[in-house]
Every structure is written in structure tokens, then in C-alpha cells.
All heavy atoms as atom14 arrays in JSON, in Angstrom:
{
  "sequence": "MADYQKMYALLCGALDDVIDPLEQIPLAIPYASVLRRALEDAEELYIETADPAE",
  "atom14_mask": [
    [1, 1, 1, 1, 1, 1, 1, 1, 0, 0, 0, 0, 0, 0],
    [1, 1, 1, 1, 1, 0, 0, 0, 0, 0, 0, 0, 0, 0],
    [1, 1, 1, 1, 1, 1, 1, 1, 0, 0, 0, 0, 0, 0],
    [1, 1, 1, 1, 1, 1, 1, 1, 1, 1, 1, 1, 0, 0],
    [1, 1, 1, 1, 1, 1, 1, 1, 1, 0, 0, 0, 0, 0],
    [1, 1, 1, 1, 1, 1, 1, 1, 1, 0, 0, 0, 0, 0],
    [1, 1, 1, 1, 1, 1, 1, 1, 0, 0, 0, 0, 0, 0],
    [1, 1, 1, 1, 1, 1, 1, 1, 1, 1, 1, 1, 0, 0],
    [1, 1, 1, 1, 1, 0, 0, 0, 0, 0, 0, 0, 0, 0],
    [1, 1, 1, 1, 1, 1, 1, 1, 0, 0, 0, 0, 0, 0],
    [1, 1, 1, 1, 1, 1, 1, 1, 0, 0, 0, 0, 0, 0],
    [1, 1, 1, 1, 1, 1, 0, 0, 0, 0, 0, 0, 0, 0],
    [1, 1, 1, 1, 0, 0, 0, 0, 0, 0, 0, 0, 0, 0],
    [1, 1, 1, 1, 1, 0, 0, 0, 0, 0, 0, 0, 0, 0],
    [1, 1, 1, 1, 1, 1, 1, 1, 0, 0, 0, 0, 0, 0],
    [1, 1, 1, 1, 1, 1, 1, 1, 0, 0, 0, 0, 0, 0],
    [1, 1, 1, 1, 1, 1, 1, 1, 0, 0, 0, 0, 0, 0],
    [1, 1, 1, 1, 1, 1, 1, 0, 0, 0, 0, 0, 0, 0],
    [1, 1, 1, 1, 1, 1, 1, 1, 0, 0, 0, 0, 0, 0],
    [1, 1, 1, 1, 1, 1, 1, 1, 0, 0, 0, 0, 0, 0],
    [1, 1, 1, 1, 1, 1, 1, 0, 0, 0, 0, 0, 0, 0],
    [1, 1, 1, 1, 1, 1, 1, 1, 0, 0, 0, 0, 0, 0],
    [1, 1, 1, 1, 1, 1, 1, 1, 1, 0, 0, 0, 0, 0],
    [1, 1, 1, 1, 1, 1, 1, 1, 1, 0, 0, 0, 0, 0],
    [1, 1, 1, 1, 1, 1, 1, 1, 0, 0, 0, 0, 0, 0],
    [1, 1, 1, 1, 1, 1, 1, 0, 0, 0, 0, 0, 0, 0],
    [1, 1, 1, 1, 1, 1, 1, 1, 0, 0, 0, 0, 0, 0],
    [1, 1, 1, 1, 1, 0, 0, 0, 0, 0, 0, 0, 0, 0],
    [1, 1, 1, 1, 1, 1, 1, 1, 0, 0, 0, 0, 0, 0],
    [1, 1, 1, 1, 1, 1, 1, 0, 0, 0, 0, 0, 0, 0],
    [1, 1, 1, 1, 1, 1, 1, 1, 1, 1, 1, 1, 0, 0],
    [1, 1, 1, 1, 1, 0, 0, 0, 0, 0, 0, 0, 0, 0],
    [1, 1, 1, 1, 1, 1, 0, 0, 0, 0, 0, 0, 0, 0],
    [1, 1, 1, 1, 1, 1, 1, 0, 0, 0, 0, 0, 0, 0],
    [1, 1, 1, 1, 1, 1, 1, 1, 0, 0, 0, 0, 0, 0],
    [1, 1, 1, 1, 1, 1, 1, 1, 1, 1, 1, 0, 0, 0],
    [1, 1, 1, 1, 1, 1, 1, 1, 1, 1, 1, 0, 0, 0],
    [1, 1, 1, 1, 1, 0, 0, 0, 0, 0, 0, 0, 0, 0],
    [1, 1, 1, 1, 1, 1, 1, 1, 0, 0, 0, 0, 0, 0],
    [1, 1, 1, 1, 1, 1, 1, 1, 1, 0, 0, 0, 0, 0],
    [1, 1, 1, 1, 1, 1, 1, 1, 0, 0, 0, 0, 0, 0],
    [1, 1, 1, 1, 1, 0, 0, 0, 0, 0, 0, 0, 0, 0],
    [1, 1, 1, 1, 1, 1, 1, 1, 1, 0, 0, 0, 0, 0],
    [1, 1, 1, 1, 1, 1, 1, 1, 1, 0, 0, 0, 0, 0],
    [1, 1, 1, 1, 1, 1, 1, 1, 0, 0, 0, 0, 0, 0],
    [1, 1, 1, 1, 1, 1, 1, 1, 1, 1, 1, 1, 0, 0],
    [1, 1, 1, 1, 1, 1, 1, 1, 0, 0, 0, 0, 0, 0],
    [1, 1, 1, 1, 1, 1, 1, 1, 1, 0, 0, 0, 0, 0],
    [1, 1, 1, 1, 1, 1, 1, 0, 0, 0, 0, 0, 0, 0],
    [1, 1, 1, 1, 1, 0, 0, 0, 0, 0, 0, 0, 0, 0],
    [1, 1, 1, 1, 1, 1, 1, 1, 0, 0, 0, 0, 0, 0],
    [1, 1, 1, 1, 1, 1, 1, 0, 0, 0, 0, 0, 0, 0],
    [1, 1, 1, 1, 1, 0, 0, 0, 0, 0, 0, 0, 0, 0],
    [1, 1, 1, 1, 1, 1, 1, 1, 1, 0, 0, 0, 0, 0]
  ],
  "atom14_positions": [
    [[-0.31, 0.83, -23.36], [-0.92, 0.06, -22.29], [-0.47, 0.62, -20.94], [0.68, 1.02, -20.76], [-0.53, -1.41, -22.43], [-1.13, -2.29, -21.37], [-0.74, -4.02, -21.68], [-2.11, -4.76, -20.88], [0.0, 0.0, 0.0], [0.0, 0.0, 0.0], [0.0, 0.0, 0.0], [0.0, 0.0, 0.0], [0.0, 0.0, 0.0], [0.0, 0.0, 0.0]],
    [[-1.35, 0.62, -20.0], [-1.04, 1.15, -18.67], [-0.03, 0.25, -17.96], [-0.07, -0.97, -18.07], [-2.32, 1.23, -17.84], [0.0, 0.0, 0.0], [0.0, 0.0, 0.0], [0.0, 0.0, 0.0], [0.0, 0.0, 0.0], [0.0, 0.0, 0.0], [0.0, 0.0, 0.0], [0.0, 0.0, 0.0], [0.0, 0.0, 0.0], [0.0, 0.0, 0.0]],
    [[0.9, 0.88, -17.27], [1.92, 0.13, -16.52], [1.45, 0.01, -15.07], [1.76, 0.84, -14.22], [3.27, 0.84, -16.59], [4.39, -0.01, -16.04], [4.13, -0.93, -15.23], [5.54, 0.24, -16.41], [0.0, 0.0, 0.0], [0.0, 0.0, 0.0], [0.0, 0.0, 0.0], [0.0, 0.0, 0.0], [0.0, 0.0, 0.0], [0.0, 0.0, 0.0]],
    [[0.67, -1.03, -14.82], [0.07, -1.22, -13.5], [1.1, -1.5, -12.42], [0.89, -1.14, -11.27], [-0.99, -2.32, -13.55], [-2.19, -1.91, -14.38], [-2.39, -2.45, -15.64], [-3.08, -0.96, -13.91], [-3.48, -2.06, -16.41], [-4.16, -0.56, -14.67], [-4.36, -1.11, -15.93], [-5.42, -0.71, -16.68], [0.0, 0.0, 0.0], [0.0, 0.0, 0.0]],
    [[2.22, -2.11, -12.77], [3.26, -2.35, -11.78], [3.82, -1.03, -11.27], [4.02, -0.87, -10.06], [4.39, -3.2, -12.36], [4.03, -4.67, -12.47], [5.2, -5.49, -12.96], [5.93, -5.07, -13.85], [5.36, -6.66, -12.39], [0.0, 0.0, 0.0], [0.0, 0.0, 0.0], [0.0, 0.0, 0.0], [0.0, 0.0, 0.0], [0.0, 0.0, 0.0]],
    [[4.07, -0.09, -12.16], [4.6, 1.21, -11.74], [3.56, 1.98, -10.94], [3.88, 2.64, -9.96], [5.07, 2.02, -12.94], [6.37, 1.52, -13.5], [6.87, 2.41, -14.61], [8.18, 1.86, -15.17], [8.67, 2.69, -16.27], [0.0, 0.0, 0.0], [0.0, 0.0, 0.0], [0.0, 0.0, 0.0], [0.0, 0.0, 0.0], [0.0, 0.0, 0.0]],
    [[2.3, 1.91, -11.36], [1.23, 2.59, -10.63], [1.11, 2.02, -9.21], [0.98, 2.75, -8.24], [-0.1, 2.47, -11.36], [-0.2, 3.33, -12.57], [-1.88, 3.27, -13.24], [-1.6, 2.23, -14.65], [0.0, 0.0, 0.0], [0.0, 0.0, 0.0], [0.0, 0.0, 0.0], [0.0, 0.0, 0.0], [0.0, 0.0, 0.0], [0.0, 0.0, 0.0]],
    [[1.14, 0.69, -9.13], [1.08, 0.01, -7.83], [2.24, 0.45, -6.95], [2.05, 0.82, -5.79], [1.11, -1.5, -8.04], [1.4, -2.29, -6.79], [0.39, -2.6, -5.9], [2.7, -2.71, -6.5], [0.67, -3.32, -4.75], [2.98, -3.42, -5.35], [1.96, -3.72, -4.47], [2.24, -4.41, -3.34], [0.0, 0.0, 0.0], [0.0, 0.0, 0.0]],
    [[3.44, 0.44, -7.5], [4.63, 0.81, -6.73], [4.56, 2.26, -6.26], [4.89, 2.57, -5.11], [5.89, 0.58, -7.56], [0.0, 0.0, 0.0], [0.0, 0.0, 0.0], [0.0, 0.0, 0.0], [0.0, 0.0, 0.0], [0.0, 0.0, 0.0], [0.0, 0.0, 0.0], [0.0, 0.0, 0.0], [0.0, 0.0, 0.0], [0.0, 0.0, 0.0]],
    [[4.1, 3.14, -7.11], [3.98, 4.56, -6.76], [2.97, 4.77, -5.63], [3.26, 5.43, -4.63], [3.58, 5.37, -7.99], [3.41, 6.86, -7.78], [4.75, 7.51, -7.5], [2.79, 7.48, -9.03], [0.0, 0.0, 0.0], [0.0, 0.0, 0.0], [0.0, 0.0, 0.0], [0.0, 0.0, 0.0], [0.0, 0.0, 0.0], [0.0, 0.0, 0.0]],
    [[1.81, 4.2, -5.78], [0.76, 4.36, -4.78], [1.14, 3.71, -3.45], [1.0, 4.33, -2.39], [-0.54, 3.77, -5.3], [-1.77, 3.93, -4.41], [-2.03, 5.4, -4.1], [-2.97, 3.31, -5.08], [0.0, 0.0, 0.0], [0.0, 0.0, 0.0], [0.0, 0.0, 0.0], [0.0, 0.0, 0.0], [0.0, 0.0, 0.0], [0.0, 0.0, 0.0]],
    [[1.64, 2.5, -3.51], [2.01, 1.8, -2.27], [3.18, 2.49, -1.58], [3.23, 2.55, -0.35], [2.32, 0.33, -2.55], [0.82, -0.6, -2.95], [0.0, 0.0, 0.0], [0.0, 0.0, 0.0], [0.0, 0.0, 0.0], [0.0, 0.0, 0.0], [0.0, 0.0, 0.0], [0.0, 0.0, 0.0], [0.0, 0.0, 0.0], [0.0, 0.0, 0.0]],
    [[4.11, 3.02, -2.36], [5.23, 3.75, -1.77], [4.75, 4.99, -1.04], [5.22, 5.3, 0.07], [0.0, 0.0, 0.0], [0.0, 0.0, 0.0], [0.0, 0.0, 0.0], [0.0, 0.0, 0.0], [0.0, 0.0, 0.0], [0.0, 0.0, 0.0], [0.0, 0.0, 0.0], [0.0, 0.0, 0.0], [0.0, 0.0, 0.0], [0.0, 0.0, 0.0]],
    [[3.82, 5.72, -1.63], [3.28, 6.91, -0.99], [2.53, 6.56, 0.29], [2.67, 7.23, 1.32], [2.36, 7.66, -1.95], [0.0, 0.0, 0.0], [0.0, 0.0, 0.0], [0.0, 0.0, 0.0], [0.0, 0.0, 0.0], [0.0, 0.0, 0.0], [0.0, 0.0, 0.0], [0.0, 0.0, 0.0], [0.0, 0.0, 0.0], [0.0, 0.0, 0.0]],
    [[1.73, 5.5, 0.24], [1.02, 5.06, 1.44], [1.99, 4.68, 2.54], [1.82, 5.07, 3.7], [0.13, 3.86, 1.13], [-1.21, 4.15, 0.5], [-1.87, 2.85, 0.05], [-2.1, 4.87, 1.47], [0.0, 0.0, 0.0], [0.0, 0.0, 0.0], [0.0, 0.0, 0.0], [0.0, 0.0, 0.0], [0.0, 0.0, 0.0], [0.0, 0.0, 0.0]],
    [[3.01, 3.94, 2.18], [3.99, 3.5, 3.15], [4.7, 4.7, 3.8], [4.98, 4.69, 5.0], [5.0, 2.58, 2.47], [5.84, 1.8, 3.45], [5.28, 1.32, 4.46], [7.05, 1.66, 3.21], [0.0, 0.0, 0.0], [0.0, 0.0, 0.0], [0.0, 0.0, 0.0], [0.0, 0.0, 0.0], [0.0, 0.0, 0.0], [0.0, 0.0, 0.0]],
    [[4.95, 5.74, 3.01], [5.61, 6.94, 3.54], [4.77, 7.69, 4.56], [5.32, 8.31, 5.47], [5.96, 7.9, 2.4], [7.1, 7.4, 1.52], [7.82, 6.46, 1.94], [7.26, 7.95, 0.41], [0.0, 0.0, 0.0], [0.0, 0.0, 0.0], [0.0, 0.0, 0.0], [0.0, 0.0, 0.0], [0.0, 0.0, 0.0], [0.0, 0.0, 0.0]],
    [[3.45, 7.66, 4.43], [2.61, 8.47, 5.32], [1.99, 7.71, 6.48], [1.54, 8.32, 7.44], [1.5, 9.21, 4.54], [2.08, 10.12, 3.49], [0.51, 8.26, 3.94], [0.0, 0.0, 0.0], [0.0, 0.0, 0.0], [0.0, 0.0, 0.0], [0.0, 0.0, 0.0], [0.0, 0.0, 0.0], [0.0, 0.0, 0.0], [0.0, 0.0, 0.0]],
    [[1.97, 6.39, 6.41], [1.3, 5.62, 7.47], [1.99, 5.81, 8.82], [1.33, 6.08, 9.83], [1.19, 4.13, 7.1], [0.16, 3.95, 5.99], [0.79, 3.3, 8.31], [0.1, 2.54, 5.42], [0.0, 0.0, 0.0], [0.0, 0.0, 0.0], [0.0, 0.0, 0.0], [0.0, 0.0, 0.0], [0.0, 0.0, 0.0], [0.0, 0.0, 0.0]],
    [[3.31, 5.68, 8.88], [4.01, 5.81, 10.16], [3.79, 7.18, 10.81], [3.45, 7.25, 12.0], [5.5, 5.52, 10.01], [5.78, 4.04, 9.78], [4.96, 3.19, 10.18], [6.85, 3.72, 9.21], [0.0, 0.0, 0.0], [0.0, 0.0, 0.0], [0.0, 0.0, 0.0], [0.0, 0.0, 0.0], [0.0, 0.0, 0.0], [0.0, 0.0, 0.0]],
    [[3.96, 8.28, 10.08], [3.68, 9.57, 10.7], [2.23, 9.73, 11.15], [1.96, 10.32, 12.19], [4.04, 10.6, 9.62], [4.95, 9.88, 8.69], [4.57, 8.44, 8.75], [0.0, 0.0, 0.0], [0.0, 0.0, 0.0], [0.0, 0.0, 0.0], [0.0, 0.0, 0.0], [0.0, 0.0, 0.0], [0.0, 0.0, 0.0], [0.0, 0.0, 0.0]],
    [[1.29, 9.19, 10.37], [-0.11, 9.27, 10.77], [-0.38, 8.53, 12.07], [-1.2, 8.96, 12.88], [-1.02, 8.7, 9.68], [-1.35, 9.6, 8.51], [-2.18, 8.83, 7.48], [-2.07, 10.85, 8.96], [0.0, 0.0, 0.0], [0.0, 0.0, 0.0], [0.0, 0.0, 0.0], [0.0, 0.0, 0.0], [0.0, 0.0, 0.0], [0.0, 0.0, 0.0]],
    [[0.34, 7.44, 12.28], [0.15, 6.66, 13.51], [0.64, 7.4, 14.75], [0.33, 7.01, 15.87], [0.84, 5.3, 13.39], [0.12, 4.38, 12.43], [0.83, 3.07, 12.19], [2.06, 3.02, 12.28], [0.12, 2.08, 11.91], [0.0, 0.0, 0.0], [0.0, 0.0, 0.0], [0.0, 0.0, 0.0], [0.0, 0.0, 0.0], [0.0, 0.0, 0.0]],
    [[1.37, 8.48, 14.56], [1.83, 9.3, 15.69], [0.8, 10.34, 16.1], [0.97, 11.01, 17.12], [3.16, 9.99, 15.32], [4.26, 9.04, 14.91], [4.52, 7.93, 15.92], [4.7, 8.19, 17.1], [4.51, 6.69, 15.46], [0.0, 0.0, 0.0], [0.0, 0.0, 0.0], [0.0, 0.0, 0.0], [0.0, 0.0, 0.0], [0.0, 0.0, 0.0]],
    [[-0.25, 10.47, 15.32], [-1.33, 11.43, 15.62], [-2.5, 10.63, 16.19], [-3.12, 9.84, 15.47], [-1.76, 12.18, 14.35], [-0.56, 12.89, 13.71], [-2.89, 13.17, 14.66], [-0.83, 13.41, 12.32], [0.0, 0.0, 0.0], [0.0, 0.0, 0.0], [0.0, 0.0, 0.0], [0.0, 0.0, 0.0], [0.0, 0.0, 0.0], [0.0, 0.0, 0.0]],
    [[-2.78, 10.79, 17.47], [-3.81, 9.94, 18.1], [-5.13, 9.87, 17.34], [-5.69, 8.79, 17.18], [-3.97, 10.56, 19.49], [-2.64, 11.16, 19.78], [-2.16, 11.69, 18.44], [0.0, 0.0, 0.0], [0.0, 0.0, 0.0], [0.0, 0.0, 0.0], [0.0, 0.0, 0.0], [0.0, 0.0, 0.0], [0.0, 0.0, 0.0], [0.0, 0.0, 0.0]],
    [[-5.64, 10.98, 16.88], [-6.93, 10.97, 16.18], [-6.85, 10.33, 14.78], [-7.87, 9.96, 14.2], [-7.5, 12.38, 16.07], [-7.95, 13.01, 17.39], [-8.39, 14.45, 17.17], [-9.07, 12.2, 18.02], [0.0, 0.0, 0.0], [0.0, 0.0, 0.0], [0.0, 0.0, 0.0], [0.0, 0.0, 0.0], [0.0, 0.0, 0.0], [0.0, 0.0, 0.0]],
    [[-5.64, 10.19, 14.25], [-5.47, 9.62, 12.92], [-5.19, 8.12, 12.95], [-5.19, 7.48, 11.9], [-4.35, 10.34, 12.18], [0.0, 0.0, 0.0], [0.0, 0.0, 0.0], [0.0, 0.0, 0.0], [0.0, 0.0, 0.0], [0.0, 0.0, 0.0], [0.0, 0.0, 0.0], [0.0, 0.0, 0.0], [0.0, 0.0, 0.0], [0.0, 0.0, 0.0]],
    [[-4.98, 7.56, 14.12], [-4.62, 6.14, 14.23], [-5.64, 5.23, 13.55], [-5.23, 4.33, 12.79], [-4.37, 5.74, 15.69], [-3.1, 6.41, 16.2], [-4.29, 4.23, 15.85], [-2.84, 6.23, 17.69], [0.0, 0.0, 0.0], [0.0, 0.0, 0.0], [0.0, 0.0, 0.0], [0.0, 0.0, 0.0], [0.0, 0.0, 0.0], [0.0, 0.0, 0.0]],
    [[-6.93, 5.41, 13.74], [-7.88, 4.51, 13.05], [-7.77, 4.59, 11.52], [-7.89, 3.58, 10.83], [-9.26, 4.99, 13.51], [-9.01, 5.78, 14.75], [-7.64, 6.34, 14.63], [0.0, 0.0, 0.0], [0.0, 0.0, 0.0], [0.0, 0.0, 0.0], [0.0, 0.0, 0.0], [0.0, 0.0, 0.0], [0.0, 0.0, 0.0], [0.0, 0.0, 0.0]],
    [[-7.5, 5.77, 11.0], [-7.38, 5.95, 9.55], [-6.08, 5.34, 9.04], [-6.04, 4.73, 7.97], [-7.49, 7.43, 9.18], [-8.75, 8.03, 9.74], [-8.71, 8.89, 10.84], [-9.99, 7.72, 9.19], [-9.87, 9.42, 11.37], [-11.16, 8.25, 9.71], [-11.09, 9.1, 10.8], [-12.24, 9.62, 11.32], [0.0, 0.0, 0.0], [0.0, 0.0, 0.0]],
    [[-5.02, 5.51, 9.82], [-3.74, 4.9, 9.46], [-3.87, 3.38, 9.44], [-3.28, 2.72, 8.59], [-2.65, 5.35, 10.42], [0.0, 0.0, 0.0], [0.0, 0.0, 0.0], [0.0, 0.0, 0.0], [0.0, 0.0, 0.0], [0.0, 0.0, 0.0], [0.0, 0.0, 0.0], [0.0, 0.0, 0.0], [0.0, 0.0, 0.0], [0.0, 0.0, 0.0]],
    [[-4.63, 2.85, 10.37], [-4.84, 1.4, 10.42], [-5.57, 0.9, 9.18], [-5.23, -0.17, 8.64], [-5.63, 1.01, 11.67], [-4.9, 1.32, 12.83], [0.0, 0.0, 0.0], [0.0, 0.0, 0.0], [0.0, 0.0, 0.0], [0.0, 0.0, 0.0], [0.0, 0.0, 0.0], [0.0, 0.0, 0.0], [0.0, 0.0, 0.0], [0.0, 0.0, 0.0]],
    [[-6.55, 1.65, 8.72], [-7.26, 1.29, 7.49], [-6.3, 1.3, 6.3], [-6.29, 0.37, 5.49], [-8.45, 2.25, 7.24], [-9.05, 2.04, 5.86], [-9.51, 2.08, 8.32], [0.0, 0.0, 0.0], [0.0, 0.0, 0.0], [0.0, 0.0, 0.0], [0.0, 0.0, 0.0], [0.0, 0.0, 0.0], [0.0, 0.0, 0.0], [0.0, 0.0, 0.0]],
    [[-5.46, 2.33, 6.23], [-4.49, 2.41, 5.13], [-3.46, 1.28, 5.21], [-3.11, 0.68, 4.19], [-3.78, 3.76, 5.16], [-4.63, 4.97, 4.82], [-3.82, 6.25, 5.03], [-5.16, 4.89, 3.4], [0.0, 0.0, 0.0], [0.0, 0.0, 0.0], [0.0, 0.0, 0.0], [0.0, 0.0, 0.0], [0.0, 0.0, 0.0], [0.0, 0.0, 0.0]],
    [[-2.99, 0.97, 6.41], [-2.0, -0.1, 6.57], [-2.59, -1.44, 6.13], [-1.97, -2.22, 5.42], [-1.5, -0.19, 8.01], [-0.42, -1.26, 8.17], [0.22, -1.26, 9.53], [0.88, -0.03, 9.89], [2.09, 0.35, 9.44], [2.74, -0.42, 8.59], [2.61, 1.48, 9.84], [0.0, 0.0, 0.0], [0.0, 0.0, 0.0], [0.0, 0.0, 0.0]],
    [[-3.83, -1.71, 6.53], [-4.47, -2.98, 6.16], [-4.68, -3.05, 4.65], [-4.45, -4.09, 4.04], [-5.81, -3.13, 6.9], [-6.47, -4.45, 6.64], [-5.65, -5.57, 7.26], [-6.13, -6.84, 6.73], [-5.39, -7.91, 6.54], [-4.13, -7.91, 6.87], [-5.9, -9.0, 6.05], [0.0, 0.0, 0.0], [0.0, 0.0, 0.0], [0.0, 0.0, 0.0]],
    [[-5.09, -1.94, 4.05], [-5.28, -1.92, 2.59], [-3.95, -2.15, 1.88], [-3.89, -2.87, 0.88], [-5.9, -0.59, 2.16], [0.0, 0.0, 0.0], [0.0, 0.0, 0.0], [0.0, 0.0, 0.0], [0.0, 0.0, 0.0], [0.0, 0.0, 0.0], [0.0, 0.0, 0.0], [0.0, 0.0, 0.0], [0.0, 0.0, 0.0], [0.0, 0.0, 0.0]],
    [[-2.88, -1.56, 2.4], [-1.56, -1.75, 1.81], [-1.13, -3.21, 1.92], [-0.65, -3.8, 0.95], [-0.54, -0.84, 2.5], [0.9, -0.89, 2.0], [0.98, -0.53, 0.53], [1.77, 0.03, 2.83], [0.0, 0.0, 0.0], [0.0, 0.0, 0.0], [0.0, 0.0, 0.0], [0.0, 0.0, 0.0], [0.0, 0.0, 0.0], [0.0, 0.0, 0.0]],
    [[-1.33, -3.79, 3.08], [-0.99, -5.2, 3.27], [-1.81, -6.11, 2.36], [-1.27, -7.05, 1.76], [-1.18, -5.6, 4.73], [-0.17, -4.95, 5.66], [-0.51, -5.1, 7.13], [-1.6, -5.65, 7.46], [0.3, -4.67, 7.96], [0.0, 0.0, 0.0], [0.0, 0.0, 0.0], [0.0, 0.0, 0.0], [0.0, 0.0, 0.0], [0.0, 0.0, 0.0]],
    [[-3.1, -5.82, 2.24], [-3.97, -6.62, 1.36], [-3.53, -6.48, -0.1], [-3.5, -7.47, -0.84], [-5.43, -6.19, 1.5], [-6.05, -6.6, 2.82], [-5.44, -7.42, 3.55], [-7.14, -6.07, 3.14], [0.0, 0.0, 0.0], [0.0, 0.0, 0.0], [0.0, 0.0, 0.0], [0.0, 0.0, 0.0], [0.0, 0.0, 0.0], [0.0, 0.0, 0.0]],
    [[-3.19, -5.26, -0.51], [-2.75, -5.04, -1.89], [-1.44, -5.77, -2.16], [-1.27, -6.38, -3.23], [-2.59, -3.55, -2.16], [0.0, 0.0, 0.0], [0.0, 0.0, 0.0], [0.0, 0.0, 0.0], [0.0, 0.0, 0.0], [0.0, 0.0, 0.0], [0.0, 0.0, 0.0], [0.0, 0.0, 0.0], [0.0, 0.0, 0.0], [0.0, 0.0, 0.0]],
    [[-0.52, -5.74, -1.2], [0.75, -6.44, -1.38], [0.53, -7.94, -1.5], [1.12, -8.61, -2.35], [1.69, -6.14, -0.22], [2.22, -4.72, -0.23], [3.01, -4.37, 1.02], [2.98, -5.13, 2.01], [3.66, -3.32, 1.0], [0.0, 0.0, 0.0], [0.0, 0.0, 0.0], [0.0, 0.0, 0.0], [0.0, 0.0, 0.0], [0.0, 0.0, 0.0]],
    [[-0.35, -8.46, -0.66], [-0.65, -9.88, -0.68], [-1.28, -10.29, -2.02], [-0.89, -11.28, -2.63], [-1.6, -10.21, 0.47], [-1.71, -11.67, 0.79], [-2.52, -11.9, 2.06], [-2.18, -11.32, 3.11], [-3.5, -12.65, 1.98], [0.0, 0.0, 0.0], [0.0, 0.0, 0.0], [0.0, 0.0, 0.0], [0.0, 0.0, 0.0], [0.0, 0.0, 0.0]],
    [[-2.24, -9.51, -2.48], [-2.89, -9.78, -3.76], [-1.89, -9.69, -4.91], [-1.9, -10.52, -5.82], [-4.04, -8.81, -3.98], [-4.84, -8.97, -5.25], [-5.51, -10.34, -5.29], [-5.89, -7.87, -5.34], [0.0, 0.0, 0.0], [0.0, 0.0, 0.0], [0.0, 0.0, 0.0], [0.0, 0.0, 0.0], [0.0, 0.0, 0.0], [0.0, 0.0, 0.0]],
    [[-1.03, -8.71, -4.86], [-0.02, -8.54, -5.9], [0.89, -9.77, -5.98], [1.16, -10.29, -7.05], [0.8, -7.27, -5.64], [1.85, -7.02, -6.69], [1.51, -6.41, -7.89], [3.17, -7.39, -6.49], [2.46, -6.18, -8.86], [4.13, -7.18, -7.45], [3.78, -6.55, -8.63], [4.72, -6.34, -9.58], [0.0, 0.0, 0.0], [0.0, 0.0, 0.0]],
    [[1.34, -10.22, -4.83], [2.22, -11.39, -4.77], [1.49, -12.63, -5.29], [2.06, -13.41, -6.05], [2.75, -11.61, -3.35], [3.73, -10.48, -3.0], [3.4, -12.97, -3.2], [4.09, -10.43, -1.53], [0.0, 0.0, 0.0], [0.0, 0.0, 0.0], [0.0, 0.0, 0.0], [0.0, 0.0, 0.0], [0.0, 0.0, 0.0], [0.0, 0.0, 0.0]],
    [[0.25, -12.8, -4.87], [-0.52, -13.98, -5.28], [-0.79, -14.01, -6.78], [-0.89, -15.08, -7.37], [-1.85, -14.03, -4.53], [-1.71, -14.34, -3.06], [-3.03, -14.22, -2.31], [-4.06, -13.89, -2.94], [-3.02, -14.44, -1.11], [0.0, 0.0, 0.0], [0.0, 0.0, 0.0], [0.0, 0.0, 0.0], [0.0, 0.0, 0.0], [0.0, 0.0, 0.0]],
    [[-0.95, -12.86, -7.39], [-1.37, -12.81, -8.79], [-0.25, -12.38, -9.74], [-0.49, -12.27, -10.94], [-2.56, -11.86, -8.96], [-2.19, -10.53, -8.56], [-3.75, -12.33, -8.16], [0.0, 0.0, 0.0], [0.0, 0.0, 0.0], [0.0, 0.0, 0.0], [0.0, 0.0, 0.0], [0.0, 0.0, 0.0], [0.0, 0.0, 0.0], [0.0, 0.0, 0.0]],
    [[0.94, -12.13, -9.23], [2.05, -11.7, -10.08], [2.41, -12.77, -11.08], [2.4, -13.97, -10.76], [3.26, -11.34, -9.23], [0.0, 0.0, 0.0], [0.0, 0.0, 0.0], [0.0, 0.0, 0.0], [0.0, 0.0, 0.0], [0.0, 0.0, 0.0], [0.0, 0.0, 0.0], [0.0, 0.0, 0.0], [0.0, 0.0, 0.0], [0.0, 0.0, 0.0]],
    [[2.73, -12.35, -12.27], [3.15, -13.27, -13.31], [4.59, -13.69, -13.03], [5.49, -12.85, -13.01], [3.06, -12.56, -14.67], [3.41, -13.47, -15.83], [3.74, -14.65, -15.6], [3.33, -12.98, -16.98], [0.0, 0.0, 0.0], [0.0, 0.0, 0.0], [0.0, 0.0, 0.0], [0.0, 0.0, 0.0], [0.0, 0.0, 0.0], [0.0, 0.0, 0.0]],
    [[4.83, -14.98, -12.82], [6.19, -15.43, -12.49], [7.19, -15.18, -13.61], [8.39, -15.15, -13.38], [6.04, -16.93, -12.23], [4.64, -17.29, -12.53], [3.87, -16.06, -12.84], [0.0, 0.0, 0.0], [0.0, 0.0, 0.0], [0.0, 0.0, 0.0], [0.0, 0.0, 0.0], [0.0, 0.0, 0.0], [0.0, 0.0, 0.0], [0.0, 0.0, 0.0]],
    [[6.71, -14.94, -14.82], [7.6, -14.7, -15.95], [8.17, -13.3, -15.93], [9.12, -12.99, -16.62], [6.86, -14.93, -17.26], [0.0, 0.0, 0.0], [0.0, 0.0, 0.0], [0.0, 0.0, 0.0], [0.0, 0.0, 0.0], [0.0, 0.0, 0.0], [0.0, 0.0, 0.0], [0.0, 0.0, 0.0], [0.0, 0.0, 0.0], [0.0, 0.0, 0.0]],
    [[7.59, -12.41, -15.13], [8.06, -11.01, -15.09], [9.16, -10.82, -14.12], [9.35, -11.38, -13.15], [6.89, -10.08, -14.77], [5.89, -10.03, -15.87], [4.74, -9.1, -15.56], [4.66, -8.55, -14.45], [3.92, -8.9, -16.44], [0.0, 0.0, 0.0], [0.0, 0.0, 0.0], [0.0, 0.0, 0.0], [0.0, 0.0, 0.0], [0.0, 0.0, 0.0]]
  ]
}
């Protein structure tokens, strides 16, 4: 079975690592903002739907 928690952690960690440097590039700011919002939405959804038994 796929380990979605590990996949989530890997992807979100990579996004988090690149968003700050992207925000330092003026032309990349709008794209970094899209990634930051998606990361925040994913974190919120994860928290809302996480199994409390885990």
C-alpha cells in the first residue's frame, strides 16, 4: 500500500525548501505565492482529515 504520509512529507518538504528562495526572484514571486498557498491548503487539509489514531 502506498505510504501517503511519507509522500506528503517529501513533497511538502521540497516545496517548503524552494519557496523562500523563489520569493527573492522578482519575476518568480507570483509562482512562489501559488506554491505557498497550495502548501498551506495541503497542510490544512491534512490536519483536518488526519486519522487521530495515527
